[in-house]
ROTIMAR-765539 format. One record per residue (C-alpha): x, y, z; chain. Coordinates in nm, 4 decimals, padded with zeros to 6 digits, m for minus. Layout:
N
          x          y          z   kolvex
          X          Y          Z        A
...
This chain:
262
          x          y          z   kolvex
   m16.6007    01.6106   m04.1168        A
   m16.2519    01.6933   m03.9470        A
   m16.3799    01.8921   m03.7188        A
   m16.6340    01.6418   m03.5920        A
   m16.3336    01.4089   m03.5457        A
   m16.1599    01.6252   m03.3748        A
   m16.4623    01.6871   m03.0769        A
   m16.4841    01.3352   m03.0421        A
   m16.0908    01.2710   m03.0190        A
   m16.1404    01.5570   m02.7714        A
   m16.4631    01.4512   m02.5446        A
   m16.4957    01.0598   m02.6604        A
   m16.8462    01.0495   m02.6672        A
   m17.1387    01.2948   m02.7716        A
   m17.5139    01.3255   m02.8907        A
   m17.5757    01.3964   m03.2185        A
   m17.7574    01.6929   m03.1236        A
   m17.4792    01.8100   m02.9399        A
   m17.2346    01.7429   m03.2430        A
   m17.4692    01.9560   m03.4192        A
   m17.5089    02.2558   m03.2120        A
   m17.0919    02.2465   m03.1644        A
   m17.0443    02.2518   m03.5182        A
   m17.3366    02.5066   m03.6409        A
   m17.4753    02.2224   m03.8719        A
   m17.7832    02.0431   m03.9284        A
   m17.8949    01.7142   m03.7215        A
   m17.9189    01.5632   m04.0701        A
   m17.5348    01.7022   m04.1864        A
   m17.4144    01.5412   m03.9208        A
   m17.5880    01.1934   m03.9494        A
   m17.4273    01.1704   m04.2785        A
   m17.1197    01.2733   m04.2062        A
   m17.1596    01.0290   m03.8853        A
   m17.2334    00.7378   m04.1561        A
   m16.9249    00.8294   m04.3939        A
   m16.7019    00.7843   m04.0606        A
   m16.8375    00.5226   m03.9460        A
   m16.8070    00.3199   m04.2774        A
   m16.4279    00.3949   m04.3019        A
   m16.4149    00.2693   m03.9296        A
   m16.3203    00.5686   m03.7843        A
   m16.6213    00.6034   m03.5311        A
   m16.8936    00.4088   m03.4014        A
   m17.2570    00.5004   m03.3335        A
   m17.4540    00.4387   m03.0454        A
   m17.7993    00.5125   m03.0020        A
   m17.8756    00.8677   m03.0930        A
   m17.4943    00.9628   m03.0030        A
   m17.1232    00.8974   m03.1819        A
   m16.7832    00.7958   m02.9978        A
   m16.4260    00.7532   m03.1534        A
   m16.3171    00.4307   m03.2055        A
   m15.9735    00.4734   m03.0782        A
   m15.8992    00.7052   m02.8038        A
   m15.6126    00.9140   m02.9674        A
   m15.7475    00.9419   m03.3109        A
   m15.5107    01.0102   m03.6200        A
   m15.7216    01.1925   m03.9011        A
   m15.6346    01.0236   m04.2437        A
   m15.4599    01.2374   m04.4727        A
   m15.7467    01.2098   m04.7035        A
   m15.9445    01.4213   m04.4451        A
   m15.7141    01.6540   m04.3251        A
   m15.8396    02.0155   m04.3844        A
   m15.6828    02.3362   m04.4243        A
   m15.7304    02.4958   m04.0897        A
   m15.4135    02.6702   m03.9256        A
   m15.2828    02.6604   m04.3020        A
   m15.1706    03.0246   m04.2833        A
   m14.9914    02.9634   m03.9211        A
   m14.7934    02.6590   m04.0439        A
   m14.7201    02.8246   m04.4180        A
   m14.5968    03.1143   m04.2082        A
   m14.3877    02.8821   m03.9699        A
   m14.2515    02.7061   m04.2871        A
   m14.1580    03.0622   m04.4349        A
   m13.9329    03.0471   m04.1370        A
   m13.7904    02.6977   m04.1506        A
   m13.7159    02.7483   m04.5396        A
   m13.4726    03.0189   m04.4228        A
   m13.2765    02.8271   m04.1787        A
   m13.1883    02.5575   m04.4428        A
   m12.8458    02.7149   m04.5925        A
   m12.7566    02.8015   m04.9109        A
   m12.5800    02.5801   m05.1294        A
   m12.6192    02.1913   m05.2254        A
   m12.7929    02.0363   m04.9331        A
   m12.9507    01.7186   m04.8387        A
   m13.2983    01.7856   m04.6689        A
   m13.5061    01.5178   m04.4863        A
   m13.8600    01.5441   m04.4404        A
   m14.1441    01.3671   m04.2506        A
   m14.5115    01.3553   m04.3580        A
   m14.7763    01.6434   m04.2475        A
   m14.9322    01.9186   m04.3981        A
   m14.6708    02.1723   m04.1915        A
   m14.3520    01.9749   m04.3198        A
   m14.5587    02.0298   m04.6887        A
   m14.5656    02.3850   m04.6436        A
   m14.2133    02.3698   m04.5875        A
   m14.1730    02.1487   m04.9628        A
   m14.3641    02.4716   m05.0900        A
   m14.1544    02.7224   m04.9027        A
   m13.7911    02.5711   m05.0545        A
   m13.9979    02.5278   m05.4554        A
   m13.7042    02.7881   m05.5799        A
   m13.4210    02.6069   m05.4331        A
   m13.2357    02.4302   m05.7449        A
   m12.9760    02.2923   m05.5216        A
   m13.1553    02.0413   m05.2676        A
   m13.1940    01.6744   m05.2547        A
   m13.5211    01.5932   m05.0710        A
   m13.5312    01.2463   m04.8653        A
   m13.8906    01.1422   m04.7062        A
   m14.0776    00.8235   m04.6507        A
   m14.4432    01.0143   m04.7223        A
   m14.5710    00.9862   m05.0932        A
   m14.7343    01.3280   m05.0696        A
   m14.4304    01.5002   m04.9712        A
   m14.2421    01.3196   m05.2383        A
   m14.5271    01.4380   m05.4939        A
   m14.5108    01.7558   m05.3969        A
   m14.1105    01.8055   m05.4379        A
   m14.1209    01.6537   m05.7395        A
   m14.4107    01.8592   m05.9073        A
   m14.1669    02.1576   m05.8418        A
   m13.9184    01.9911   m06.0502        A
   m13.6377    02.1883   m05.8851        A
   m13.4716    01.9168   m05.6600        A
   m13.3832    01.5561   m05.6383        A
   m13.6123    01.3140   m05.5120        A
   m13.5520    01.0382   m05.2747        A
   m13.8684    00.7906   m05.1536        A
   m13.7342    00.4658   m04.9684        A
   m13.9125    00.1476   m04.9854        A
   m14.1763   m00.0132   m04.7395        A
   m14.5358   m00.1036   m04.6162        A
   m14.7508    00.2089   m04.6972        A
   m15.0066    00.3344   m04.4274        A
   m15.2952    00.4304   m04.5562        A
   m15.3809    00.6869   m04.2813        A
   m15.0896    00.9150   m04.3802        A
   m14.9590    00.7926   m04.6916        A
   m14.5974    00.7328   m04.5611        A
   m14.3656    00.4311   m04.5839        A
   m14.3117    00.2392   m04.3062        A
   m14.1062   m00.0511   m04.1891        A
   m13.7590   m00.2130   m04.1713        A
   m13.7122   m00.1915   m04.5336        A
   m13.8041    00.2285   m04.5292        A
   m13.5567    00.2291   m04.2009        A
   m13.2843    00.0215   m04.3904        A
   m13.3085    00.2811   m04.6745        A
   m13.2803    00.6036   m04.4656        A
   m12.9820    00.4280   m04.2594        A
   m12.7915    00.4598   m04.5852        A
   m12.7965    00.8175   m04.6390        A
   m12.6584    01.1417   m04.4563        A
   m12.8990    01.4017   m04.4438        A
   m12.7696    01.7759   m04.3488        A
   m13.1020    01.8888   m04.2489        A
   m13.4302    01.7083   m04.0927        A
   m13.7488    01.9013   m04.0936        A
   m13.9727    01.7161   m03.8913        A
   m14.3700    01.7849   m03.7866        A
   m14.5393    01.6071   m03.5026        A
   m14.8487    01.5552   m03.3441        A
   m14.7731    01.6623   m02.9910        A
   m14.4470    01.8367   m02.8364        A
   m14.3554    01.8935   m02.4728        A
   m14.0709    01.8743   m02.2538        A
   m14.1745    01.5479   m02.0749        A
   m14.2744    01.3880   m02.3946        A
   m14.0730    01.5127   m02.6776        A
   m14.2060    01.4795   m03.0235        A
   m14.4709    01.2388   m03.0339        A
   m14.6799    01.0807   m03.3427        A
   m15.0223    00.8372   m03.3481        A
   m14.8150    00.5455   m03.4970        A
   m14.5503    00.3445   m03.3564        A
   m14.3521    00.2405   m03.7077        A
   m14.4172    00.5773   m03.8123        A
   m14.2338    00.7209   m03.4950        A
   m13.9606    00.4805   m03.5598        A
   m13.8658    00.5688   m03.8949        A
   m13.9143    00.9347   m03.7962        A
   m13.6685    00.8792   m03.5475        A
   m13.4180    00.6872   m03.7949        A
   m13.4840    01.0207   m04.0415        A
   m13.3803    01.2403   m03.7373        A
   m13.0698    01.0096   m03.5992        A
   m12.9470    01.0334   m03.9877        A
   m12.9418    01.4371   m03.9440        A
   m12.6486    01.6627   m03.8627        A
   m12.9180    01.9303   m03.7510        A
   m13.2907    01.9021   m03.6924        A
   m13.5794    02.1346   m03.7212        A
   m13.9210    02.0657   m03.5582        A
   m14.1955    02.2622   m03.7428        A
   m14.5137    02.2330   m03.5091        A
   m14.7833    02.4747   m03.4711        A
   m14.8655    02.6045   m03.0957        A
   m15.1870    02.4189   m03.0834        A
   m14.9880    02.0664   m03.0230        A
   m14.7798    02.2096   m02.7361        A
   m14.8414    02.0146   m02.4326        A
   m14.9782    01.7311   m02.6186        A
   m14.8648    01.3566   m02.6000        A
   m14.9760    01.1078   m02.8292        A
   m14.9024    00.7447   m02.8251        A
   m14.5439    00.7142   m03.0075        A
   m14.2423    00.8770   m02.8851        A
   m14.0235    00.9936   m03.2287        A
   m13.7695    01.1889   m03.0339        A
   m13.6677    01.3847   m02.6898        A
   m13.6185    01.7233   m02.6909        A
   m13.2505    01.6686   m02.6888        A
   m13.2346    01.5476   m03.0338        A
   m13.3700    01.8807   m03.2004        A
   m13.1904    02.1641   m03.2644        A
   m13.4385    02.3952   m03.4016        A
   m13.8288    02.4340   m03.3157        A
   m14.0318    02.6843   m03.5510        A
   m14.3499    02.7495   m03.3705        A
   m14.6054    03.0086   m03.3532        A
   m14.7173    03.2986   m03.0849        A
   m14.9528    03.0884   m02.9366        A
   m14.7603    02.8724   m02.7946        A
   m14.7791    02.9103   m02.3950        A
   m14.4805    03.1150   m02.2815        A
   m14.4394    02.8267   m02.0149        A
   m14.3868    02.5643   m02.2808        A
   m14.1522    02.7850   m02.4748        A
   m13.9406    02.8070   m02.1530        A
   m13.9573    02.4445   m02.0839        A
   m13.7933    02.4284   m02.4527        A
   m13.5304    02.6724   m02.4231        A
   m13.4381    02.5009   m02.0894        A
   m13.3968    02.2028   m02.3057        A
   m13.1653    02.3950   m02.5029        A
   m13.3793    02.4042   m02.8103        A
   m13.3496    02.7188   m03.0487        A
   m13.6767    02.8941   m03.0689        A
   m13.8044    03.0796   m03.3507        A
   m14.1748    03.2040   m03.2614        A
   m14.3623    03.3340   m03.5864        A
   m14.6212    03.6208   m03.5076        A
   m14.9603    03.5845   m03.5229        A
   m15.1145    03.6705   m03.8890        A
   m15.2517    04.0247   m03.9269        A
   m15.5191    03.8786   m04.1602        A
   m15.6764    03.5912   m03.9799        A
   m15.7065    03.4330   m03.5963        A
   m15.4786    03.1895   m03.4891        A
   m15.5919    02.8206   m03.5053        A
   m15.6698    02.6557   m03.1568        A
   m15.7199    02.3230   m03.2530        A
   m15.4442    02.0646   m03.3141        A
   m15.3941    02.0018   m03.6931        A
   m15.2192    01.7014   m03.8286        A
   m14.8573    01.6611   m03.9023        A
């Protein structure tokens, strides 16, 4: 269903027959998936076709799949090596790539994890090797992140050594962007409180600008991405003064080409 949502995000409006062909699925399967998505208010059915309800579609966290997971895991592995040894406070935004960073840091016993994401907080707590702080706030069902004034106020009371942030888009002119204004605000607060900011963004999001800006490139110290990122984009990031770490392609599978959630 995620692939279906992403096609609609890219093309806007498609006949069911075209979706079946593009996704190599039967029309009966497509009709079933469309019915489920329509019940959640994510798509709108028209006569023999379907379209996304919003032009800039945010895939709910419950529907996010594991595509590009190998790439994200390798990005996370590099990012984890950039977190200094010793007692350290790490702030993390929500997202699948930041979730992989938590996994890569699982052996660290000297970290304090600060996040507004329930899924990130639970994942860190499962490892049992770090203190975890989750601020209160209003829960966004799409991302399972706590947002709003209470969540932002909590972050303003802490000092963060390193922030690790994901994004739905990154570009020289748009900076780091996400789908929701309230999420962008709290993510920017986390960035403001950090002495050092590491962005973990796979190449499929390079050049992509979504609805809400969370930070300018000038606010990012380090970007960890993969070698699928176009050379032109990498050069613009370097010109903005961002330290780049580019992960080589996997030897065991193809690079992902479609954008996946943060």
